Residue, then its C-alpha position, 0 to 999 in steps of 0.5 A: m463501510n469501505y476503508y481505503f489504504i492510500a500509499n505514496i511511494k518513493i522507491n530507492d532501491e528496486n531490488e529491495y523493493k522486489k522482495y516486498l513485490e514478490k510476496v505482497d500479492d499472495i499475502f493480500e488476497k487472503y484479506n479481502g483487499k482490492y487494488l483499485s489503483v497502482d500508478n507510477n504516473p499520477i498527474l500532479l494537480e497541486g503541491k509537490w510530488k516526490y514519489t515514484r508510485n501511488v497505491l490505492i487499496e479498498f477493504p470492506t471493513k476496517q477489521d479486514f484492513d487490521n487484519w491485513y496490516f497487522s498480520e505477521e505475514y505482512q509485517n514480515i514482508l513490510k520491512h523490505r517496503l520501508t527499507a527500500a522506499e520513502c513511504d507516507t500511508i494513510l487509512i481512510s473511510g469511506l461514505e456510508 
């Protein structure tokens, strides 16, 4: 079963966020993740949107996600994203 990591991000500090972007792809590639969307202009259909970016990432298994997200490598750069932006993230499971 696939798992989908969804990040809603409001970037407040572009320079700090760049520190995250400089390394995230190299780490991400090691853990079987696949970007499905990185959108700076999503179309709001309902509710309110305070974000500047939406990211959707697919992982083949929950273990692949856990290996990526909780890896020491990723945790070392995650601090840059969390310092630079307001982030709401969720993990959802796909249909079997």
